[in-house]
C-alpha positions in Angstrom: 0.1 -5.7 -31.5 3.4 -4.5 -33.2 3.4 -3.8 -36.9 5.9 -6.7 -37.3 3.4 -9.2 -35.9 0.5 -7.6 -38.2 2.8 -7.8 -41.3 3.6 -11.5 -40.3 -0.1 -12.2 -40.1 -0.9 -10.6 -43.4 2.1 -12.3 -44.9 1.1 -15.7 -43.6 -2.5 -15.2 -44.9 -1.2 -14.0 -48.3 1.1 -17.0 -48.5 -1.7 -19.4 -47.5 -3.9 -17.8 -50.0 -1.1 -17.9 -52.7 -0.4 -21.5 -51.6 -4.3 -22.2 -51.7 -4.4 -20.8 -55.2 -1.3 -22.9 -56.3 -2.9 -25.8 -54.8 -6.3 -25.3 -56.6 -4.5 -24.5 -59.8 -2.5 -27.6 -59.5 -5.5 -29.7 -58.7 -7.2 -28.0 -61.5 -4.4 -29.2 -63.8 -4.3 -32.5 -62.4 -8.1 -32.9 -62.8 -7.7 -31.3 -66.4 -5.0 -33.8 -67.2 -7.1 -36.7 -65.6 -10.0 -35.6 -67.5 -8.1 -35.5 -70.8 -6.7 -39.0 -70.1 -10.1 -40.2 -69.3 -11.6 -38.7 -72.4 -8.8 -40.0 -74.3 -9.4 -43.4 -72.8 -13.1 -43.1 -73.5 -12.4 -42.3 -77.1 -9.9 -45.1 -77.5 -12.5 -47.6 -75.7 -15.3 -46.2 -77.9 -13.3 -46.6 -81.2 -12.0 -50.3 -80.2 -15.7 -51.3 -79.1 -17.1 -50.1 -82.3 -14.2 -51.8 -84.3 -14.9 -55.0 -82.2 -18.7 -54.7 -83.1 -17.6 -54.4 -86.6 -15.4 -57.4 -86.2 -18.2 -59.3 -84.9 -20.2 -58.7 -88.0 -17.2 -59.2 -90.2 -16.6 -62.5 -88.8 -20.1 -63.6 -89.5 -19.7 -62.4 -93.1 -16.5 -64.3 -93.3 -18.3 -67.5 -92.4 -21.0 -66.7 -94.9 -18.3 -66.0 -97.5 -16.7 -69.4 -96.7 -19.9 -71.1 -97.3 -20.5 -69.3 -100.7 -16.9 -70.1 -101.7 -17.3 -73.8 -100.9 -20.7 -73.8 -102.7 -19.0 -72.3 -105.7 -15.9 -74.4 -105.4 -13.7 -71.3 -105.2 -10.9 -72.6 -103.0 -9.1 -69.3 -103.2 -12.0 -67.3 -101.8 -12.6 -70.2 -99.2 -9.0 -69.7 -98.1 -9.3 -65.8 -98.0 -12.4 -66.0 -96.1 -10.7 -68.3 -93.5 -7.9 -65.9 -93.2 -10.2 -62.9 -92.9 -12.1 -64.7 -90.2 -8.9 -65.3 -88.0 -7.8 -61.7 -88.6 -11.2 -60.3 -87.6 -11.4 -62.7 -84.6 -7.9 -61.5 -83.5 -8.6 -58.0 -84.0 -11.9 -58.3 -81.9 -10.2 -60.1 -79.2 -7.1 -57.7 -79.1 -9.6 -54.8 -78.8 -11.3 -56.4 -76.0 -8.1 -57.1 -74.2 -6.9 -53.5 -74.8 -10.1 -51.9 -73.5 -9.8 -54.3 -70.4 -6.4 -53.1 -69.8 -7.6 -49.4 -69.4 -8.2 -47.9 -66.0 -11.7 -49.1 -65.6 -14.0 -50.2 -62.8 -13.8 -53.7 -61.6 -17.3 -54.3 -62.6 -16.7 -53.2 -66.2 -13.6 -55.3 -66.4 -15.7 -58.4 -65.5 -18.0 -57.4 -68.3 -15.0 -57.5 -70.6 -14.2 -61.1 -69.3 -17.6 -62.2 -70.1 -17.2 -60.6 -73.7 -13.9 -62.3 -74.2 -15.5 -65.6 -73.2 -18.3 -65.0 -75.5 -15.9 -64.1 -78.4 -14.2 -67.3 -77.8 -17.3 -69.5 -78.0 -18.2 -67.4 -81.1 -14.9 -67.7 -82.6 -14.8 -71.6 -82.1 -18.2 -71.9 -83.5 -17.0 -70.0 -86.8 -13.9 -72.0 -87.0 -15.8 -75.2 -86.7 -17.9 -74.3 -89.7 -15.1 -73.1 -91.7 -13.1 -76.2 -91.0 -15.9 -78.4 -92.0 -16.5 -76.5 -95.2 -12.9 -76.7 -96.1 -12.8 -80.5 -95.7 -16.2 -80.9 -97.6 -15.9 -81.5 -101.4 -16.6 -78.4 -103.4 -20.1 -78.1 -104.9 -23.5 -77.2 -104.0 -24.4 -80.5 -102.6 -22.6 -80.0 -99.2 -24.9 -79.2 -96.3 -23.3 -77.3 -93.2 -25.3 -76.9 -89.8 -24.9 -73.3 -88.8 -27.4 -73.3 -85.9 -24.6 -73.2 -83.2 -22.9 -70.5 -85.0 -26.0 -68.3 -85.2 -26.5 -69.1 -81.5 -23.1 -67.7 -80.6 -23.4 -64.9 -83.0 -26.6 -63.8 -81.0 -24.9 -64.4 -77.7 -22.0 -62.2 -78.6 -24.3 -59.6 -80.0 -26.1 -59.6 -76.6 -22.8 -59.5 -74.8 -21.8 -56.5 -76.9 -24.9 -54.6 -76.4 -24.5 -55.2 -72.6 -21.0 -54.1 -72.7 -21.9 -51.0 -74.7 -24.6 -50.1 -72.2 -22.2 -50.6 -69.3 -19.6 -48.5 -71.1 -22.1 -45.8 -71.7 -23.0 -45.8 -67.9 -19.3 -45.6 -67.0 -18.7 -42.7 -69.5 -21.8 -40.9 -68.2 -20.7 -41.2 -64.5 -17.0 -40.3 -65.7 -18.2 -37.2 -67.3 -20.6 -36.2 -64.2 -17.6 -36.6 -61.9 -15.3 -34.5 -64.2 -18.1 -31.9 -64.3 -18.6 -32.0 -60.5 -14.8 -31.7 -60.0 -14.4 -28.8 -62.4 -17.4 -27.1 -60.5 -15.6 -27.8 -57.0 -12.2 -26.5 -58.2 -13.8 -23.6 -59.9 -15.7 -22.7 -56.9 -12.6 -23.0 -54.7 -10.6 -20.9 -57.4 -13.2 -18.2 -57.1 -13.4 -18.3 -53.3 -9.6 -18.1 -53.2 -9.7 -15.3 -55.6 -12.2 -13.3 -53.7 -10.2 -14.0 -50.5 -7.0 -12.7 -52.2 -8.7 -9.6 -53.5 -10.1 -9.1 -49.8 -6.6 -9.8 -48.6 -5.1 -7.2 -51.0 -8.0 -4.6 -50.1 -7.3 -5.3 -46.2 -3.6 -5.0 -46.7 -4.0 -1.6 -48.5 -6.5 -0.4 -45.9 -3.9 -1.5 -43.1 -1.1 0.1 -45.0 -2.9 3.4 -45.4 -4.5 3.2 -41.9 -1.7 2.0 -39.7 1.4 2.9 -41.8 1.1 5.4 -44.5 -1.3 7.9 -42.9 0.6 7.8 -39.4 4.1 8.1 -41.2 2.6 11.0 -43.3 1.3 12.7 -39.9 4.7 12.1 -38.2 6.8 13.1 -41.1 4.7 16.5 -41.1 5.3 16.8 -37.5 9.1 16.2 -37.7 9.3 18.8 -40.6 7.4 21.4 -38.3 9.6 20.4 -35.4 12.6 20.9 -37.7 11.2 24.4 -38.8 11.2 25.4 -35.1 7.5 24.8 -34.2 7.9 22.9 -31.1 4.3 23.3 -30.0 3.0 20.8 -32.5 1.0 17.9 -31.3 2.5 14.5 -32.0 -0.3 12.0 -32.8 -0.4 8.3 -32.4 1.8 8.3 -29.1 -0.6 6.1 -27.3 -0.2 3.3 -29.9 1.8 0.2 -28.8 3.5 -0.7 -32.2 6.4 0.7 -34.2 4.4 3.7 -35.1 3.7 4.5 -31.4 7.4 3.9 -30.8 8.2 6.3 -33.5 5.6 8.9 -32.3 6.9 8.7 -28.7 10.6 9.2 -30.0 9.2 12.1 -32.0 7.6 13.4 -28.9 10.9 13.1 -27.1 12.5 14.7 -30.1 10.1 17.6 -29.9 10.8 18.1 -26.2 14.6 17.9 -26.9 14.2 20.4 -29.8 12.2 22.5 -27.8 14.8 22.5 -24.9 17.5 23.0 -27.6 15.5 25.9 -29.2 15.0 27.5 -25.7 18.9 26.9 -24.9 19.9 28.4 -28.2 17.6 31.4 -27.5 19.1 31.7 -24.0 22.7 31.5 -25.2 21.8 34.1 -28.0 20.5 36.4 -25.4 23.3 36.0 -23.1 25.5 39.1 -22.8 28.6 36.9 -22.4 30.1 36.0 -25.8 30.0 32.4 -26.5 31.8 30.4 -29.3 31.9 26.6 -30.1 34.7 25.0 -32.1 34.4 21.7 -33.8 37.8 20.1 -33.0 37.1 17.1 -35.3 36.7 19.4 -38.4 39.9 21.5 -38.6 39.0 23.5 -35.5 36.2 25.3 -37.4 33.7 27.6 -35.6 30.4 25.8 -35.4 28.4 28.3 -33.3 28.6 32.1 -32.2 26.0 34.0 -30.3 24.9 37.6 -30.8 27.2 38.9 -28.0 30.2 37.2 -29.8 29.4 38.6 -33.2 29.1 42.2 -31.5 32.4 41.6 -29.7 34.4 40.7 -32.6 32.8 43.5 -34.7 34.1 45.8 -32.1 37.6 44.4 -32.3 37.8 43.7 -36.1 40.6 46.1 -36.4 42.9 43.7 -34.6 41.8 40.8 -37.1 42.7 41.6 -40.6 41.1 38.5 -42.1 37.8 39.0 -40.3 35.2 39.8 -42.8 32.0 39.5 -40.5 31.6 35.9 -41.1 32.7 33.4 -38.3 30.6 30.1 -38.5 32.5 27.7 -40.7 35.9 29.4 -40.5 38.9 28.3 -38.6 40.2 29.8 -35.4 43.4 30.3 -36.8 42.1 33.8 -38.0 42.5 34.8 -34.5 46.2 33.9 -33.9 49.4 34.7 -35.9 50.8 31.3 -34.8 47.8 28.9 -34.2 49.8 25.8 -33.4 49.6 26.3 -29.8 45.9 26.8 -29.7 45.4 23.6 -32.0 47.6 21.5 -29.5 45.5 23.0 -26.6 42.1 22.3 -28.0 43.1 18.9 -29.4 43.2 17.2 -26.1 40.3 17.5 -23.5 42.7 17.0 -20.8 44.1 20.4 -21.4 40.8 21.9 -20.4 39.3 24.0 -18.9 41.8 26.7 -19.7 41.7 30.4 -18.8 43.9 33.3 -20.1 44.1 37.0 -20.2 44.5 38.6 -23.7 45.4 42.3 -24.4 44.1 43.6 -27.6 45.2 47.3 -27.7 43.7 49.2 -24.7 41.2 46.3 -24.2 41.6 43.4 -21.7 39.7 40.3 -22.6 39.3 37.1 -20.3 39.2 34.0 -22.3 37.8 30.8 -20.9 37.8 27.4 -22.7 35.8 24.4 -21.6 35.3 20.9 -23.2 32.0 19.9 -24.5 31.0 16.2 -24.6 28.4 14.3 -26.6 25.9 11.9 -25.3 28.4 9.1 -25.3 30.6 11.3 -22.9 33.2 11.8 -25.6 35.1 15.0 -26.5 32.9 16.7 -29.2 34.2 20.3 -29.2 35.2 23.3 -27.1 33.2 26.2 -25.9 35.2 29.6 -25.8 33.7 32.5 -23.5 35.1 36.0 -24.4 34.8 38.6 -21.8 36.1 42.3 -21.8 37.5 43.1 -18.3 38.6 46.5 -19.1 35.9 48.1 -17.0 36.8 45.6 -14.2 40.2 46.8 -13.9 39.0 50.4 -13.5 36.4 49.4 -11.0 39.1 47.6 -9.0 41.1 50.8 -8.8 38.1 52.8 -7.7 37.2 50.2 -5.1 40.9 50.4 -3.6 40.3 54.2 -3.2 37.0 53.8 -1.6 37.9 51.3 0.7 40.9 53.3 1.8 38.6 56.1 2.6 36.2 53.8 4.6 39.1 52.5 6.7 40.1 56.1 7.5 36.5 56.9 8.5 36.4 53.6 10.6 39.5 54.7 12.5 37.8 58.1 13.3 34.6 56.4 14.4 36.6 54.2 16.7 37.8 57.2 18.7 34.4 58.6 18.9 33.1 55.2 20.0 35.6 55.2 22.9 34.4 58.5 24.1 30.6 57.3 24.0 31.7 54.3 25.9 33.0 56.1 28.8 29.7 58.2 28.9 27.5 55.1 28.8 29.4 53.5 31.5 28.6 56.4 34.0 24.8 56.3 33.0 24.6 52.6 33.5 25.8 52.9 37.1 22.9 55.2 37.8 20.5 52.9 36.2 21.6 49.9 38.2 20.8 52.0 41.4 17.3 52.9 40.3 16.6 49.3 39.2 17.5 47.9 42.7 15.0 50.3 44.4 12.3 49.5 42.0 12.7 45.7 42.5 12.2 46.0 46.1 9.0 47.9 45.7 7.9 45.5 43.0 8.5 42.6 45.3 6.3 44.0 48.1 3.5 44.5 45.6 3.8 41.1 44.4 3.2 39.6 47.9 0.2 41.6 48.6 -1.4 40.7 45.3 -0.6 36.9 45.9 -2.4 37.1 49.2 -5.6 38.6 47.7 -5.4 36.0 44.8 -5.4 33.2 47.3 -8.4 34.6 49.2 -10.2 34.8 45.9 -9.3 31.2 44.9 -10.7 30.1 48.4 -13.9 32.0 47.7 -14.2 30.3 44.3 -13.7 26.9 45.9 -16.7 27.7 48.5 -19.0 28.9 45.7 -18.0 25.9 43.5 -19.0 23.5 46.4 -22.4 25.4 46.9 -23.0 25.1 43.2 -22.4 21.3 43.3 -24.7 21.2 46.2 -27.5 22.9 44.2 -26.8 20.9 41.1 -27.2 17.7 43.3 -30.6 19.1 44.7 -31.8 19.9 41.3 -31.1 16.5 40.1 -32.9 14.8 43.0 -35.8 17.2 42.3 -35.8 16.2 38.7 -35.6 12.4 39.5 -38.6 13.1 42.1 -40.4 14.7 39.3 -39.9 11.9 36.8 -40.9 9.3 39.7 -44.1 11.3 40.2 -44.7 11.3 36.5 -44.4 7.5 36.5 -46.7 7.1 39.5 -49.3 9.4 37.7 -49.1 7.2 34.6 -49.5 4.1 36.8 -52.6 5.5 38.4 -54.0 6.3 35.0 -53.5 3.0 33.8 -55.2 1.7 37.2 -58.2 3.7 36.7 -58.5 2.5 33.1 -58.3 -1.1 34.3 -60.9 -0.7 36.9 -63.3 0.7 34.3 -62.4 -2.4 32.1 -63.1 -4.7 35.0 -66.4 -3.1 35.6 -67.3 -3.5 32.1 -66.5 -7.3 32.4 -68.5 -7.7 35.7 -71.3 -6.1 34.1 -71.2 -8.6 31.2 -70.7 -11.7 33.6 -73.9 -10.2 35.6 -75.9 -10.1 32.5 -74.8 -13.6 31.5 -75.6 -14.8 35.1 -79.1 -13.3 34.8 -79.6 -15.1 31.5 -78.5 -18.4 33.0 -80.9 -17.9 36.0 -83.7 -17.3 33.6 -82.7 -20.3 31.4 -82.5 -22.3 34.6 -86.0 -21.1 35.7 -87.3 -22.0 32.2 -85.8 -25.4 32.4 -87.3 -26.1 35.8 -90.7 -25.4 34.6 -90.3 -27.5 31.5 -89.0 -30.3 33.8 -91.9 -30.0 36.2 -94.2 -30.6 33.1 -92.2 -33.7 32.2 -92.9 -35.2 35.6 -90.7 -37.9 36.9 -88.6 -38.2 33.8 -87.4 -34.6 34.3 -86.9 -34.7 38.0 -83.2 -35.3 37.8 -82.7 -32.6 35.4 -84.7 -30.5 37.6 -82.2 -30.8 40.4 -79.5 -30.0 38.0 -81.2 -26.9 36.9 -81.9 -25.9 40.4 -78.1 -26.1 41.2 -77.5 -23.9 37.9 -79.9 -21.3 39.1 -78.3 -21.4 42.6 -74.9 -20.8 41.2 -76.2 -18.0 38.9 -77.8 -16.3 41.8 -74.5 -16.6 43.8 -72.5 -15.4 40.8 -74.9 -12.4 40.5 -74.4 -11.5 44.3 -70.6 -12.0 43.9 -70.5 -9.5 41.0 -72.2 -7.0 42.9 -69.8 -7.4 45.8 -66.9 -7.0 43.3 -68.6 -3.9 41.7 -68.6 -2.3 45.2 -64.9 -3.1 45.6 -64.2 -1.8 42.1 -66.1 1.4 42.8 -64.1 2.1 45.9 -60.8 1.4 44.0 -62.0 3.8 41.3 -62.5 6.6 43.8 -59.1 5.8 45.7 -57.5 5.9 42.2 -59.1 9.4 41.4 -57.8 10.6 44.9 -54.3 9.3 44.1 -54.3 11.1 40.5 -55.4 14.2 42.2 -52.7 14.1 44.8 -50.1 13.2 42.2 -51.2 16.2 40.2 -50.7 18.3 43.4 -47.2 16.9 43.9 -46.3 17.4 40.3 -47.1 21.0 40.6 -45.1 21.4 43.7 -42.1 19.6 42.3 -42.4 21.9 39.2 -42.0 24.9 41.6 -39.2 23.3 43.4 -37.4 22.6 40.1 -37.9 26.2 38.9 -36.5 27.3 42.3 -33.5 25.1 42.3 -32.7 26.0 38.6 -32.8 29.8 39.5 -30.6 29.2 42.4 -28.1 27.0 40.4 -28.0 29.9 37.7 -27.3 32.5 40.4 -24.7 30.3 41.8 -23.2 29.6 38.4 -23.1 33.4 37.6 -21.4 34.0 41.2 -18.9 31.2 40.4 -18.0 32.8 37.0 -17.7 36.3 38.6 -15.6 35.0 41.4 -13.3 33.0 38.9 -12.9 36.1 36.8 -11.7 37.9 40.2 -9.5 35.1 41.0 -8.1 35.0 37.5 -7.5 38.7 37.3 -5.9 38.6 40.6 -3.5 35.8 39.6 -2.8 37.7 36.4 -1.9 40.9 38.7 0.3 38.5 40.8 2.1 37.3 37.7 2.4 40.7 36.3 3.9 42.1 39.6 6.3 39.1 39.8 7.4 39.6 36.2 8.1 43.3 36.9 10.0 42.3 39.8 11.9 39.8 37.8 12.4 42.2 34.9 13.7 44.9 37.3 16.1 42.2 38.7 17.1 41.5 35.1 17.5 45.2 34.5 19.7 45.4 37.5 21.8 42.6 36.3 21.8 44.0 32.7 22.9 47.2 33.9 25.8 45.4 35.8 26.6 43.6 32.5 26.4 46.7 30.5 28.8 48.5 32.7 31.1 45.6 32.1 30.2 45.7 28.4 30.7 49.5 28.4 34.2 48.8 29.7 34.7 46.2 27.2 33.5 48.5 24.5 36.0 51.0 25.3 38.8 48.5 25.0 37.3 47.2 21.8 36.9 50.6 20.3 40.6 51.1 21.0 41.3 47.8 19.3 39.1 48.8 16.4 41.3 51.7 15.8 44.3 49.4 15.5 42.5 46.9 13.3 41.6 49.6 10.9 45.2 50.2 10.1 45.7 46.6 9.4 42.3 46.3 7.4 43.8 49.0 5.0 47.0 47.0 4.3 44.8 43.8 3.9 42.6 45.5 1.4 45.4 46.8 -0.6 46.8 43.1 -0.8 43.3 41.8 -1.8 43.0 44.1 -4.6 46.4 43.1 -5.9 45.4 39.4 -5.9 42.0 40.2 -7.5 43.7 42.1 -10.2 46.1 39.0 -10.9 43.2 36.5 -10.6 41.1 38.5 -13.2 
């Protein structure tokens, strides 16, 4: 995952935690305000309720005061008691109505309605007493019935007590809910705080592990690369986030820096002086190699302003009128440029090329300085030596003409000898080919004999296998006859037992008299069959004995046949081996004779080629004679062309 995605996730989590904490704090504030409002409402309701209870007692006291005032005949006190009663009743009713107007549960509001109704009844009963007292003549003789008033007073007192209990229940439930809300909000705040701390710790660990530590490692690697250590290992290149991209870029930078250092060392070690000029910075020198420094140290007498420092100085130091060089280097279209400079006795070849940056734009110029004084001297020496060579070539051409005439005469003699040798080789080839043909016929005859012997050997092998199969069958037949003898012996024993059982049955049936006569007939038949079976088994045993004797004779004869076949197989194998050896020997003879025929044929062909070559060589010697004479003329022309080449070489350099 990219660091951007990780930061987004961490930011989202942090934002959610901050939002959660803000929401929890807001809810806590809301609950606190709600609880404060509820506490204030409870305080107001409690105070009003207590005042109402006091008004309830005060209303009774007012009625009693009115009765006392009437009894005493104090009209002023009666009037004040009447006014106090109305004021206390009104205060009581206002408190009930104000409490009922608060945010209360519906059942509590119903209880306030009941209390208001009881208050109205209680007030009406009190007003009735006070009115009757006010109308009665003053003095102790007046009697007033207060039973209804006392009843309403008790009813009002019961209603107040029930209202007090219900208010107490509501207050307890409200306080419990407030405590529960505060506990829940507190737990939520603690949870969010723990999550916030965990988020901060996770963010710190993430920043250290995935950002700060990799950046520290990469920065150290980049610093080492900048210091020239291009063999440093760049970590975190396998990561797929921005750190991995930065690591791979650093690895690429390492490779580029390594290549740049290598190129810089190569350029520094080059024997050719190299100089780089920044054309965008007042044509200042930005780089020189060691060869350039050494060259200018040698030529410093020609540059008065040269003090050994080159990098950072302008190329104007090399020219009395640098405007031409500035115009030349200002435009890449003028490059490449080459010029020959003379400084005293030294000749310097100057080459200027354009250098482009990674965008392909003109970034600077590269100057190559080269002293060519020695080349001029070498050119002169080369000219002298070539002239000597050309003169020697002309003399050699004359000698070659004489040699060509001698070779031509010798080649004529070689041609005559080659013709005679070719004729003799042809006769030898014919004789060898005849012998080779006879040897091939002999090989064919021996090969046919070998095939016949191999056929006989194969037939004998097949006969031997069949004899082995027949011997195996005879062995099986002998075993089967032995098994049949065993079976017939068992059957004979069984028939003897049956005969004995039949005899016993006949005796027992004879004892039985008429009742066993029918069974006696059956027993007689069984006895007769048993005797017949015993006789048949005896005959079978005789046949089996004859068969066993015949089987033994067959096995003996097959053994003799197998011995004879073994002897025949050995003989045919020996004959086949001898024929095979004879075949190989005859084939070697035929092959050698064929090789001899090929050799004599090749000798004959080569002699014919020698004869042909001598003829061609004779022609070539004549052509060589003409060519040698032509070489003599060409040597003179070569001398002039070499002189022209040296002149052009000097001009080009």
